[in-house]
C-alpha positions in Angstrom: 0.0 0.0 0.0 1.1 3.6 -0.7 2.9 5.6 2.0 1.9 9.1 2.5 5.0 10.9 1.2 5.1 12.0 -2.5 6.1 15.1 -4.3 3.6 14.9 -7.1 0.9 17.6 -7.6 -2.6 16.7 -7.3 -3.4 16.1 -11.0 -0.4 13.8 -11.4 -1.2 12.0 -8.2 -4.7 11.3 -9.3 -3.6 10.4 -12.9 -0.8 8.0 -12.0 -2.7 6.3 -9.2 -5.2 4.8 -11.7 -4.5 1.4 -13.2 -2.1 1.8 -16.0 -2.3 -0.6 -18.9 0.8 -2.2 -20.6 1.6 -0.1 -23.6 2.4 -3.1 -25.8 -1.3 -4.3 -25.2 -3.1 -1.1 -25.8 -1.0 0.4 -28.6 -0.4 4.1 -29.3 -4.1 4.9 -29.4 -4.9 3.6 -25.9 -3.5 4.4 -22.5 -5.0 6.4 -19.6 -6.0 9.9 -20.8 -4.3 12.7 -18.8 -5.2 16.4 -19.6 -3.4 19.4 -18.1 -2.9 23.0 -19.0 0.4 24.5 -20.1 0.1 27.1 -17.4 0.0 24.5 -14.7 3.1 22.6 -16.1 5.0 26.0 -16.4 4.3 26.9 -12.7 4.4 23.4 -11.1 7.4 22.2 -9.1 6.1 18.6 -9.4 9.0 16.4 -10.7 6.6 14.6 -13.1 5.3 17.9 -14.5 8.9 19.0 -15.1 9.4 15.9 -17.2 6.2 16.4 -19.1 7.1 20.0 -19.8 10.3 18.9 -21.3 8.5 16.5 -23.5 6.1 19.2 -24.6 9.0 21.7 -25.3 10.7 19.0 -27.5 7.4 18.5 -29.5 6.8 22.1 -29.9 10.3 22.7 -31.3 9.8 19.9 -33.8 6.2 20.6 -34.9 5.1 23.9 -33.6 2.5 24.7 -30.8 -0.2 22.3 -32.0 -2.1 22.4 -28.7 -2.4 26.0 -27.6 -3.7 25.8 -24.0 -4.8 22.3 -22.8 -2.5 19.3 -23.5 -3.7 15.8 -23.7 -1.3 12.9 -22.9 -1.6 9.1 -22.7 -0.1 7.0 -19.8 0.8 3.4 -19.6 3.6 1.3 -18.2 6.3 -0.7 -20.4 7.6 -4.0 -19.5 11.2 -4.5 -20.2 14.6 -6.1 -19.6 15.4 -7.7 -16.2 18.3 -5.2 -16.3 21.0 -7.8 -15.9 19.7 -9.0 -12.6 19.1 -12.5 -13.8 22.4 -14.3 -13.7 22.9 -18.0 -14.9 20.5 -20.5 -13.5 23.2 -22.3 -11.2 24.0 -19.0 -9.3 22.9 -18.1 -5.8 20.3 -15.3 -5.6 21.2 -12.1 -3.8 20.4 -12.6 -0.1 18.4 -9.4 -0.1 16.0 -10.8 -2.8 12.6 -12.1 -1.8 11.0 -15.2 -3.5 8.5 -12.9 -5.3 11.4 -11.1 -6.9 12.8 -14.4 -8.1 9.6 -15.2 -9.8 9.6 -11.8 -11.5 13.2 -12.3 -12.9 12.3 -15.7 -14.3 9.8 -14.2 -16.8 10.6 -10.5 -16.6 10.9 -9.8 -20.3 7.6 -11.7 -21.2 5.3 -11.0 -18.3 2.9 -8.2 -18.5 3.3 -7.8 -14.7 6.9 -6.7 -15.2 7.3 -3.0 -14.8 10.3 -1.3 -16.3 9.3 2.2 -17.0 6.3 4.6 -17.5 5.5 5.5 -21.0 4.0 9.0 -21.5 3.1 10.3 -25.0 1.3 13.1 -26.5 -2.0 12.2 -28.0 -1.7 10.9 -31.6 -4.8 12.8 -32.6 -2.8 16.1 -32.4 1.0 15.0 -32.6 2.7 12.5 -34.7 3.5 9.4 -32.8 7.3 9.0 -32.6 10.3 9.2 -30.4 10.1 13.0 -30.2 6.6 12.9 -28.7 7.1 9.9 -26.3 8.8 10.1 -22.8 9.9 7.0 -20.9 10.5 7.3 -17.2 12.6 4.5 -15.7 11.3 2.9 -12.5 13.1 1.3 -9.6 12.3 -0.4 -6.4 14.4 -1.3 -3.4 15.1 -4.9 -2.6 12.6 -6.6 -0.4 9.8 -4.1 -0.9 6.4 -5.1 -2.3 7.1 -2.9 -5.4 10.2 -5.2 -6.1 8.0 -8.0 -7.0 6.9 -6.0 -10.0 9.6 -3.4 -10.9 12.9 -5.0 -12.1 15.4 -2.3 -11.5 17.1 -1.5 -8.2 18.4 1.9 -7.0 22.0 1.9 -5.9 23.0 3.0 -2.3 23.8 6.7 -1.7 26.4 6.5 0.9 29.4 4.5 2.0 27.9 3.1 5.2 24.9 1.6 3.4 27.3 0.2 0.7 29.5 -1.4 3.4 26.4 -2.9 5.1 25.4 -4.5 1.8 28.9 -6.0 1.2 29.2 -7.4 4.8 25.9 -9.1 4.2 27.3 -10.6 0.9 30.5 -11.8 2.7 28.5 -13.3 5.6 26.2 -15.2 3.1 29.0 -16.4 0.9 31.0 -17.7 4.0 28.0 -19.4 5.3 26.5 -21.0 2.1 29.1 -21.2 -0.6 31.4 -24.3 0.0 33.5 -23.6 -3.0 34.3 -20.1 -2.0 34.7 -20.8 1.6 37.2 -23.6 1.1 39.3 -21.3 -1.2 39.0 -18.1 0.9 40.1 -20.0 4.1 43.0 -21.7 2.5 46.0 -20.1 4.2 48.5 -22.8 3.7 50.6 -20.8 1.1 51.1 -17.2 1.6 53.0 -14.2 0.0 56.3 -13.4 1.6 55.0 -10.2 2.8 51.7 -8.4 3.6 50.6 -5.0 4.8 49.5 -5.0 8.5 46.6 -2.6 8.6 44.8 -3.5 11.8 43.7 -1.4 14.7 43.2 2.0 13.0 42.2 3.8 16.0 45.4 2.9 17.9 47.8 2.5 14.9 46.6 4.7 12.1 49.7 4.0 10.1 50.6 0.6 8.5 53.7 -1.5 7.9 55.1 -4.3 5.7 55.0 -7.5 7.7 56.9 -10.7 6.7 54.3 -13.6 7.2 54.2 -17.3 7.2 50.9 -19.0 7.2 47.5 -18.7 8.7 46.7 -15.0 7.8 43.5 -13.8 6.3 44.2 -11.1 3.8 42.6 -9.1 0.9 44.5 -8.8 -2.3 44.3 -5.6 -4.2 43.8 -5.5 -8.0 44.4 -2.0 -9.4 45.9 0.2 -12.0 49.2 1.9 -11.3 48.5 4.4 -14.2 50.9 6.0 -16.6 54.4 7.2 -15.9 53.3 10.3 -14.0 51.0 8.4 -11.6 53.5 5.5 -11.3 56.2 7.8 -10.2 54.1 8.9 -7.2 53.4 5.3 -6.2 54.7 4.3 -2.8 57.0 1.2 -3.3 59.2 -1.1 -1.6 62.7 -1.2 -2.9 66.0 -2.6 -1.6 66.6 0.9 0.0 63.1 1.3 1.6 62.1 -2.1 2.6 63.6 -2.0 6.2 61.8 1.4 6.8 58.6 0.1 5.4 58.6 -2.8 7.7 58.8 -0.3 10.7 56.1 2.2 9.5 54.4 3.6 6.4 52.4 6.7 7.1 48.8 6.4 5.9 48.9 9.8 4.3 51.9 9.0 2.1 50.0 6.3 0.3 48.2 7.0 -3.0 44.4 7.3 -2.7 43.6 4.0 -4.1 45.8 2.3 -1.6 44.3 4.4 1.2 40.8 3.2 0.2 41.9 -0.4 0.0 43.2 0.0 3.6 39.9 1.5 4.7 38.0 -1.3 3.2 40.1 -3.9 4.9 39.7 -2.3 8.2 36.0 -1.9 7.7 35.7 -5.7 7.1 38.0 -6.6 10.0 40.7 -8.1 7.9 44.1 -7.4 9.4 46.2 -7.9 6.2 46.3 -6.4 2.8 48.4 -7.6 -0.2 49.6 -4.7 -2.5 52.2 -5.5 -5.2 54.0 -2.2 -5.0 54.6 -2.5 -1.3 54.8 -6.4 -0.8 57.2 -7.0 -3.6 60.7 -5.5 -3.5 60.4 -3.7 -6.9 64.1 -3.4 -7.8 65.1 -7.0 -6.7 64.8 -9.3 -9.7 65.0 -12.4 -7.5 62.3 -11.2 -5.2 60.1 -10.0 -8.1 60.4 -13.3 -10.0 59.8 -15.4 -7.0 56.5 -13.6 -6.2 55.3 -13.4 -9.9 55.9 -17.2 -10.1 53.5 -17.5 -7.1 50.9 -14.9 -8.2 48.3 -17.6 -8.8 48.7 -18.7 -5.1 48.5 -15.1 -3.9 45.2 -14.3 -5.5 43.7 -17.8 -5.2 44.3 -18.0 -1.4 43.2 -14.4 -0.7 40.1 -14.1 1.5 38.8 -11.9 -1.3 40.3 -9.8 -4.1 39.4 -6.1 -4.1 39.3 -4.9 -7.7 39.5 -1.1 -8.0 38.2 -1.1 -11.5 36.7 2.4 -11.1 40.2 4.0 -10.6 42.3 4.6 -13.7 45.4 5.1 -11.6 46.7 4.7 -8.1 46.2 8.3 -7.1 42.4 8.4 -8.0 40.8 6.3 -5.4 37.5 4.3 -5.7 35.4 4.7 -2.6 34.0 8.2 -3.3 33.8 8.2 -7.0 30.4 6.4 -7.4 28.7 8.6 -4.9 29.6 11.8 -6.8 27.6 10.7 -9.8 24.4 9.4 -8.1 22.2 10.7 -5.3 18.8 9.7 -3.8 17.6 13.0 -5.2 17.8 11.5 -8.7 14.5 9.7 -7.9 11.1 10.8 -6.9 8.1 8.7 -5.6 5.2 7.8 -7.8 2.1 6.0 -6.5 1.3 3.1 -9.0 -1.4 0.5 -9.0 0.8 -2.6 -9.3 -0.9 -5.9 -9.8 -2.2 -7.6 -6.7 -1.2 -4.9 -4.3 -4.8 -3.8 -3.4 -4.0 -0.1 -3.9 -1.3 2.4 -5.0 2.2 1.5 -4.1 5.1 4.0 -4.0 7.7 3.3 -6.7 10.9 5.2 -7.5 10.9 7.1 -10.7 14.0 8.7 -12.4 14.1 12.5 -12.5 16.1 12.3 -15.8 13.6 10.0 -17.5 15.3 7.1 -19.1 17.8 5.1 -17.3 19.7 7.7 -15.3 20.2 4.9 -12.8 23.1 4.1 -15.1 24.7 7.6 -15.1 24.0 11.3 -15.5 25.9 11.2 -18.8 23.8 8.6 -20.8 22.1 5.4 -20.4 24.3 3.3 -22.6 25.6 -0.3 -21.9 28.9 0.8 -23.3 29.3 3.5 -20.7 31.6 1.3 -18.6 33.9 0.4 -21.4 35.6 3.8 -21.6 36.0 4.0 -17.8 36.8 0.5 -16.5 40.4 0.5 -17.6 41.4 -2.1 -15.2 39.8 -4.7 -17.3 41.9 -3.6 -20.2 45.2 -4.2 -18.5 47.3 -7.4 -19.0 48.4 -7.8 -15.4 44.9 -7.8 -14.0 43.7 -10.7 -16.3 45.3 -13.3 -13.8 44.0 -11.4 -10.9 40.4 -11.6 -12.1 40.7 -15.2 -13.4 42.2 -16.8 -10.5 40.5 -15.0 -7.5 37.7 -17.2 -6.0 35.9 -14.0 -4.7 35.9 -10.6 -6.3 34.6 -7.4 -4.8 34.7 -5.1 -7.9 34.4 -1.4 -7.1 33.4 0.1 -10.4 32.7 3.7 -11.5 29.0 3.4 -10.4 28.8 0.8 -7.6 30.4 -2.5 -6.1 29.7 -5.8 -7.6 30.3 -9.2 -6.0 31.6 -12.1 -8.2 32.4 -15.4 -6.6 32.2 -19.0 -7.7 28.6 -19.4 -6.8 27.0 -15.8 -7.3 27.0 -12.6 -9.1 25.6 -9.7 -7.1 25.1 -5.9 -7.4 24.2 -3.1 -5.0 21.6 -1.9 -7.6 21.2 -1.0 -11.1 22.8 -1.9 -13.6 22.6 -5.6 -12.7 25.7 -7.8 -12.5 25.3 -9.6 -15.8 24.9 -6.3 -17.6 28.1 -5.0 -16.1 30.1 -8.2 -16.6 29.0 -8.4 -20.3 29.8 -4.7 -20.9 33.5 -5.2 -19.7 33.8 -8.5 -21.4 34.1 -10.4 -18.1 31.3 -12.9 -18.3 32.9 -15.2 -20.9 36.2 -15.0 -19.1 34.7 -15.9 -15.8 32.9 -18.8 -17.3 36.4 -20.4 -18.2 37.2 -20.8 -14.5 36.8 -24.2 -12.7 33.2 -25.1 -12.1 31.9 -24.5 -8.6 30.0 -27.1 -6.5 26.8 -25.3 -7.4 27.5 -25.4 -11.2 28.3 -29.1 -11.0 25.1 -29.9 -9.1 23.1 -27.8 -11.5 24.6 -29.5 -14.6 23.8 -33.0 -13.1 20.1 -32.0 -13.2 20.2 -31.3 -17.0 19.4 -33.9 -19.5 22.4 -35.5 -21.3 22.0 -33.5 -24.4 21.9 -30.2 -22.5 24.9 -31.4 -20.5 27.0 -32.0 -23.6 26.2 -28.4 -24.9 26.7 -26.7 -21.6 29.8 -28.2 -20.2 32.7 -26.6 -21.8 36.2 -28.0 -21.8 39.1 -25.6 -21.3 40.8 -24.5 -24.4 44.0 -22.5 -24.3 42.9 -20.6 -27.4 40.1 -19.1 -25.3 42.7 -17.6 -22.9 44.7 -16.2 -25.8 41.5 -14.6 -27.2 40.7 -12.8 -23.9 44.2 -12.0 -22.7 45.7 -10.6 -26.1 43.4 -7.6 -26.2 44.7 -6.3 -23.0 47.5 -3.7 -22.7 50.8 -3.8 -20.8 53.1 -0.8 -20.3 56.0 -3.1 -21.0 55.0 -5.5 -23.8 57.9 -7.7 -22.9 55.9 -8.6 -19.6 53.4 -10.7 -21.5 54.7 -14.0 -20.5 55.0 -12.9 -16.8 51.5 -11.5 -16.8 50.1 -14.7 -18.1 52.2 -17.1 -16.0 49.8 -17.8 -13.1 46.9 -18.5 -15.5 49.1 -20.8 -17.5 50.3 -22.5 -14.3 46.7 -23.1 -13.3 45.9 -24.3 -16.8 48.7 -26.9 -16.9 47.5 -28.1 -13.5 44.1 -28.6 -14.9 45.4 -30.4 -18.0 48.9 -31.9 -17.2 49.4 -33.1 -20.8 50.0 -29.5 -21.6 53.9 -29.1 -21.4 56.8 -27.1 -22.9 55.2 -23.7 -23.1 57.1 -21.1 -25.2 55.7 -17.6 -25.4 52.1 -18.6 -24.9 52.1 -21.7 -27.1 52.3 -25.3 -25.9 54.2 -27.9 -27.8 51.5 -30.6 -27.3 48.8 -28.4 -28.8 50.9 -26.5 -31.2 48.9 -27.6 -34.2 46.1 -25.5 -32.8 48.1 -22.8 -30.9 50.1 -21.7 -33.9 47.0 -21.0 -35.9 46.1 -17.7 -34.1 45.1 -14.7 -36.3 44.4 -11.1 -35.8 40.8 -10.2 -34.9 38.5 -8.3 -37.3 38.7 -4.6 -36.4 42.3 -4.7 -35.2 44.2 -1.4 -35.5 45.6 -1.1 -39.1 48.6 0.7 -37.7 49.5 -2.1 -35.4 53.1 -3.3 -36.0 54.9 -6.5 -35.1 56.5 -6.4 -31.7 60.3 -6.8 -32.2 60.5 -8.2 -28.5 59.0 -11.6 -29.9 59.5 -13.9 -32.8 56.8 -13.9 -35.5 55.4 -17.2 -34.8 53.8 -16.3 -31.4 50.6 -14.3 -31.0 52.5 -12.2 -28.5 54.3 -10.5 -31.4 51.1 -8.8 -32.4 50.2 -5.7 -30.4 46.5 -6.2 -30.2 43.7 -8.8 -30.0 44.0 -12.1 -31.7 41.8 -15.2 -31.7 42.1 -18.8 -32.6 39.7 -20.9 -34.8 39.3 -23.6 -32.1 39.1 -21.4 -29.0 35.9 -22.9 -27.6 35.9 -26.3 -26.1 33.9 -29.4 -26.3 34.5 -33.1 -27.2 33.0 -32.7 -30.7 35.2 -29.9 -31.7 38.5 -31.4 -30.5 37.8 -34.6 -32.5 37.3 -32.5 -35.6 40.8 -31.2 -35.8 43.7 -33.4 -36.9 47.4 -32.6 -37.3 48.4 -32.9 -41.0 50.4 -36.2 -41.4 53.4 -34.3 -42.8 53.5 -31.6 -40.1 56.2 -32.1 -37.6 58.0 -29.9 -35.1 61.7 -30.6 -35.6 62.9 -28.3 -32.9 61.1 -26.4 -30.0 62.7 -23.3 -28.3 64.2 -23.5 -24.8 62.4 -21.4 -22.3 62.5 -20.4 -18.6 59.7 -21.0 -16.0 57.7 -18.1 -17.4 57.9 -19.4 -21.0 60.4 -16.7 -22.1 63.0 -17.7 -24.6 66.5 -18.5 -23.3 69.4 -16.4 -24.8 70.9 -19.4 -26.4 67.5 -20.9 -27.5 67.3 -22.5 -30.8 64.8 -21.4 -33.3 61.3 -22.9 -33.8 61.8 -25.5 -36.6 58.7 -26.7 -38.4 58.5 -29.2 -41.4 55.4 -30.0 -43.5 53.6 -29.8 -46.8 53.9 -26.4 -48.5 52.7 -24.8 -51.7 52.1 -21.3 -53.0 48.8 -19.5 -53.6 48.1 -16.3 -55.5 46.6 -13.0 -54.4 45.3 -10.5 -57.0 46.8 -7.0 -57.0 43.4 -5.4 -56.9 43.0 -6.5 -53.2 45.8 -4.2 -52.1 45.7 -0.4 -51.8 48.6 1.9 -50.9 50.6 -0.8 -49.3 47.8 -2.0 -47.0 45.5 -5.0 -47.2 42.0 -3.9 -48.0 40.5 -6.4 -45.6 41.2 -9.4 -43.6 40.1 -12.8 -44.8 41.6 -11.9 -48.2 40.7 -14.5 -50.9 43.6 -16.4 -52.4 43.5 -18.6 -55.5 45.4 -21.6 -56.9 48.4 -21.1 -59.1 46.1 -21.8 -62.2 45.2 -18.1 -62.3 48.8 -17.1 -63.1 48.1 -18.4 -66.6 44.9 -16.3 -67.2 44.8 -13.7 -70.0 44.2 -10.0 -69.1 40.5 -10.4 -70.2 40.0 -13.5 -68.0 39.0 -13.6 -64.4 39.2 -16.1 -61.6 36.5 -18.8 -61.3 35.0 -19.9 -58.1 36.8 -23.3 -58.4 40.1 -21.3 -58.5 39.4 -19.8 -55.0 41.6 -21.9 -52.6 40.9 -20.2 -49.2 41.4 -17.0 -47.3 44.4 -15.3 -45.7 44.5 -13.1 -42.6 47.8 -11.2 -42.4 49.5 -10.6 -39.0 49.9 -6.9 -40.1 47.9 -4.8 -42.5 51.0 -3.7 -44.3 52.0 -5.6 -47.4 54.8 -8.1 -46.7 57.9 -6.4 -48.1 60.1 -9.3 -49.0 59.9 -10.7 -52.6 57.2 -8.2 -53.2 55.9 -8.7 -56.8 53.7 -5.6 -56.7 56.6 -3.3 -56.4 57.4 -4.1 -60.1 56.6 -1.3 -62.5 54.2 -2.0 -63.8 53.1 -4.3 -60.9 52.3 -7.9 -61.6 48.7 -9.0 -61.7 49.2 -11.5 -58.8 51.4 -12.0 -55.8 52.4 -15.5 -54.7 52.7 -16.5 -51.1 53.8 -19.7 -49.5 51.6 -21.7 -47.3 52.8 -24.2 -44.6 49.9 -26.7 -43.9 49.5 -27.6 -40.2 46.1 -29.1 -39.6 43.0 -30.5 -41.3 39.3 -30.2 -40.2 37.3 -33.4 -40.6 34.2 -33.4 -42.6 30.9 -33.4 -40.6 29.6 -37.0 -40.2 26.3 -36.2 -42.1 28.1 -35.3 -45.3 30.8 -38.0 -45.4 28.8 -40.1 -47.8 29.1 -37.5 -50.6 32.9 -36.9 -50.2 35.2 -37.0 -53.2 37.9 -39.6 -53.0 40.6 -37.1 -52.9 39.3 -35.4 -49.8 39.6 -38.4 -47.5 37.0 -37.2 -45.1 38.4 -33.7 -44.6 36.7 -30.3 -45.5 39.3 -27.6 -44.6 42.9 -26.9 -44.4 44.8 -24.6 -41.9 48.3 -23.3 -42.1 50.6 -20.4 -41.9 51.7 -17.9 -44.6 55.5 -18.0 -44.6 58.0 -15.5 -46.1 61.8 -15.2 -45.9 63.1 -13.3 -42.8 63.9 -9.7 -43.3 67.6 -10.3 -42.2 69.9 -12.7 -44.1 70.6 -16.2 -42.7 68.1 -18.5 -44.5 65.4 -18.2 -41.9 61.8 -17.5 -42.4 59.1 -15.7 -40.6 55.3 -16.0 -40.2 53.3 -13.3 -42.0 49.8 -14.6 -41.7 47.1 -17.3 -41.1 45.5 -19.4 -43.8 42.2 -21.3 -43.9 41.5 -23.3 -47.0 38.1 -24.3 -48.4 36.8 -27.7 -49.2 39.0 -27.9 -52.4 42.1 -27.0 -50.5 42.7 -30.6 -49.3 43.3 -32.0 -52.7 45.3 -28.7 -53.8 47.9 -29.4 -51.2 48.3 -33.0 -52.2 50.6 -31.7 -55.0 52.7 -29.7 -52.5 56.3 -30.3 -51.5 57.7 -31.0 -48.0 60.0 -28.3 -46.6 61.6 -27.3 -43.2 61.6 -23.7 -41.9 63.5 -22.2 -39.2 61.1 -19.4 -38.0 62.1 -16.2 -36.1 
């Protein structure tokens, strides 16, 4: 039932207290009729009148003053998305949610009882019916209220005290109900060498670096140092300062992000905090390598990982930022006749109209992507991937992500956030929780086969490669902990060299640049051409997603062989005296027409290539479909410079490139009966585009990825076997 407090004027109170129909049912000619005068709207301080006046001003500007004195409006409610509050079926509901709210989320997008916004539009008898004459007002309801059983969105908390209270409830619930998280969070058998002691703020406001052994609960901080300017102000432990830091570190000397992390640890009663800048001796290579090698243990054994994703650098902080962009005053109360409530119920409505519960700037799903820089950094990939419990402080609000639940303080919901920063798919790569396994056991066998994904290293490459590092040579270090966990999960994966495993090299070598990659990206001289780490941008693999069916469809070509694998250190970095990668296999040239190139750049990825038959075509003849032998995606957009036939004057019509065949893809079973004899059950060919190295010495380099069509299998039967030393 409705409480007594509302800021609406009497006409709005009367109009909106009536039963409002679903706009998708009544159409633009229906709805509750609401008439008001322009004088009343201009003089009223009612928040709804202010929104309606804005709608009328917009319509007058577009179409003129079509209604001189009295304005007629139509009112309805609009059902809509569940706002990202409905996570996967196996996850545990937010402890603040009531059973009625669960029922709403199960059918929120289809149920007529789902209220997402108010729809207000000028009568179509006078004004055209379009976006200019329609106003949507986003609705929200607090967790646990009667309105929450009908309204899908939730307002965010407006102060730190309330936010901390919500997070403490999450932690308590996770500790008490999530066995997978509890076992990981309370495993203190392996510890970092050092932690920050932050306890007893009232007695000891300062902190210190404390050498530790076992049995300590600690929070691990994941954050951005920032650029060179911010990093220079970072408080660090060095060989010269570690002794002093073990005695005392002034709280005021810490960057704001570290101060906020200390405050969070103290608020939750956790005595220790791990911060890389202070807990690792930054100018001691032995200490740094020792701790980097154990990074997986550091984050996996933390009580929780505090992810300061809303701070772009260490001096920015993360506790106060969300509160500066969002206040309780952004909402006002509207009495609405919700189904089954027996009378009007107060519901929160946005003063900005549509979705200002996202932000004051815009209501765009991609708003996070330009602000959450933490999730674009290479070092934080392993921190997110390996932590059993994440408390993510974003630009808008905190989110809780553990092995058994995804929760948010308010709107936008957790799944909307995770999708917008590309974390959802990555988190699904982690080991299954007890709750996931129990859920999958309830599914039919067909559903189980389609839902249970096997790990694929190509998926890790796909998500990690798009992240940035200040020092690109740190790529192997930043990926080491995930790789270590990966090999523990699959012990058959051995001999890792710069992000590729020898045992799965027939798949790992077949990486290629993603569509939309920066055309100006250049190969990184820090790495050899055969590794995906040599490309400064996002790459992907044709076999990045797992499943028994897919793994059985790929076969190493009979002639492909690794003659020599590079020697590497524990992080997968090449040793100084390492031998080159030596590959042997079937090779043959293909041709690319000159018209596909422009100003020295490839006109597109997936560039068609043709059999050598086209070299004999006359000037008035063109390639036939049967001449097309596949596609090439180059590692750089620039045209390969060695043996460049197009530099001739006049340029030749075609450029020939050499393909080294690595793997074959089996024909789908349903089609095998119609296979030609020369295809032997395979429908595609995969390989590398090879060119002579830029420097003398007889070596070669990789310049692209090749995928052949169904006629490529027989085409390469006429190839020759060669060996290449790649650099």
